[in-house]
N, C-alpha and C positions, 0 to 999 in steps of 0.2 A: 272264336272269330276265324273264319277261313281266309286263305290267301286272297280269294276273290273279294270278300267283303272288306279286307284291309285295303285292297287296291281301290275299290269303289269309294271308300271313305276318303282316301287320298285325292282321288279325282274330283270329288265333290268340292274339295277345298282348293285344288290346283288343277283346273280343267285343262290347262295348257300342257299337262304331262300325259294326257290320254294316249297319245301315239306311242308311248314308251312301254306299254303293257307287255308285249311279247318279250322285249329285251329284259325287262325287270323280272319276269317270270323265269326266264332262262338263267339269269344270275342267281336268283333264289334257289332254283333247283340244283344248280351246280354246287353252290356252297353247302346246301343241305346234304348233298351226296358226299362232299369232301368231309364234312364234320361227322356224318354217320359212320364213315369208315375210319374214324380216329385221326383225321387230318387236322391241320391248323390253318386258320385264316390269318394272313399277314396284311398289314395296312401301311400305306405310306403316302406322303404328300408334302408340299412346300408352302410356307406362309399360311394363309387362311386354310388351305387344303391340308396342311399339317395339323391344324386344329381340328379339322373334320375327321382326320384319322384317329386322333386321340379321343374325340367326342364319340365316335362310333365304338371304339374299344371300350369306353366307359359304359355304353349301353349293353354291350355283350358280356362283359366279365362279371356283371352282377345283375340283379333284377332290373328290368326296364319298366314294363307295365304289370308285371307279376312279381311276387316276392321270391318265387322259385325255391321253396324250402327243400332242404336235404331229404333224401328218401328216408323212410321210417327206420329201415335197418341200419343206415349210417348214423342216424340220431341215437339209436339204441347203443351202438358201439361207443359213441362218445359218452353216454350216460354210464355204461358199464365200466368204462376205463377211468372216468374222472368224476363220477357222481354228479352232484348238483351243478358244479361248475361246467362239467361236460354238457349237461342238458342246456345250460344257458348259451354256451358257445355254439352248439349244434342248432339251437333255435334262431341264432342270429346269422349264421352262415347261409349263403345263397348259392345255388348251382349256377355255374358260369358256362359261357360258350367259349371254346378254346380259340383265342386270337392273340396276336402280338402286334402292337404298334411299333414299327421300326423307327419311330421318333424317340423311343423311350430309353435310349442308351447314350446319354450325352458324353460320357468319358470316352467311350469307344468312338463315337462319331467325330468328336473334335480331334482325336488322335489320328484316325484314319484319314480325315480330310486334310490334316496338316502334313502327315507323313507320306501319304500314298496318293489318293485321288478323290477329291470331294464329290465328283460325279458318280462314284461307285459306293457311297456310304450305305445305300440300301441293298445293292447287289451283293456286297460282301456279307452283310448280315444274313441275307436269304440263303446264300450258299452254305453258311455255317449252321443255320437253324432249320432250314426247310428240307423237305423230302418229297419224293414223287407222290403225286396226287394231292398235295397241299394246294392252297389257292392264295392269290395275292390280289388285293384291290389297290390300285394306284389312283389317287385323286390328282388331276391336272386340268385346270380350266381351259388352257390352250391346247392341251394334248402334246405339247412340245417340251415339257420338262425333261432335261437330259438324264437326270438321275432316275426318273420313272421309266424312260425308254430303256436304259441300260439294266434297270431292275427287271423289266419284262424280258429282255434278251437273255439274261441270266436264268430267269425262271424257266424259260423254254428248254434250256440245256439240262435242267433237272426234272422235267416232267411236271412242273407246277403250273396250274391254271392261272391265266392272267385276265384281270377284269379292270377296265378303265372307266372311271367316272370323269366326264369331260363336258365341254360345251358343244355348240352346234357345228363348230368347225372340225376339220379332220386333221389333227396334228400328227407328228411323226411317231408318237407312241402307239397310235392305233394300229399300225402295221404289225405290231407284236402282241396285240391284245386278242385273246380268244373271244371275249365278249366286251361290248362297249355300251355305255349308257350316256346318251347325248342329251344333256339338259338343253332345252330349246332357247338358249340365249347366247350372245357373243361377248358380252362384257363380264369381266371376272366376278364382280360382286353379285351380279344378277344370276350367274351360273351357280355361285355358292349358295345363294338364297334358295335355289331349287334343289341343290344336292342335299341340303339338310332334311327336308321332308321325304326325299327319296330314301335316304339311308335310315331315317326313323322307321319308315314303312318296312324296309328290309330287315331291320332289327326286330320289329314286331312279328314279321313272318317267321323268323328263326325261333323267336321265343315261343310263339304259338305252336310251332311244329315240335319242338323238343320238350316243352314244359306245360303247354296249355295255359289257360287262364284259371285263376282261383275262383 
């Protein structure tokens, strides 16, 4: 399934998203370029948008609509090293897309928020883990989340591409975003309802590009 057909399938179900095609394609192309060069995709958000960050990471780190089997040569290495057990392990493992949800380190986050500055919990992780030509997606329905804004400000200092998933309004984080996807709603829950099919389509585009369908 091509990127075009993935988008057409999405629009058939959510016609109100049709105007986002160019922005969606730019984001897909940017992240594909990042990942193709060995980069990492980082994800962050707050509240329901934090759940979206974790949800998207879950679709990328393992098979989404494809099982993404390990390459045959890697499966053989497992079998040669560990025999039948190695074959079983290799048959179950799936290829993943390199991403990190910045929600996933609660010991660090609680310590840094308490000891230093809660608005910098994502920025601190990104400067520790990120490198030039990585990319970060920030989910903020208002676009005004202070920790997302400061995450993007920090990303720019390290040459990391910034992508904002937001609503129809223009929040403060947008000034620091290289690319923005505006779900055409203004209420938080309605924006989140549209972010989900958008990032599912995004995950499917990445999966198709790197692994194809079985």
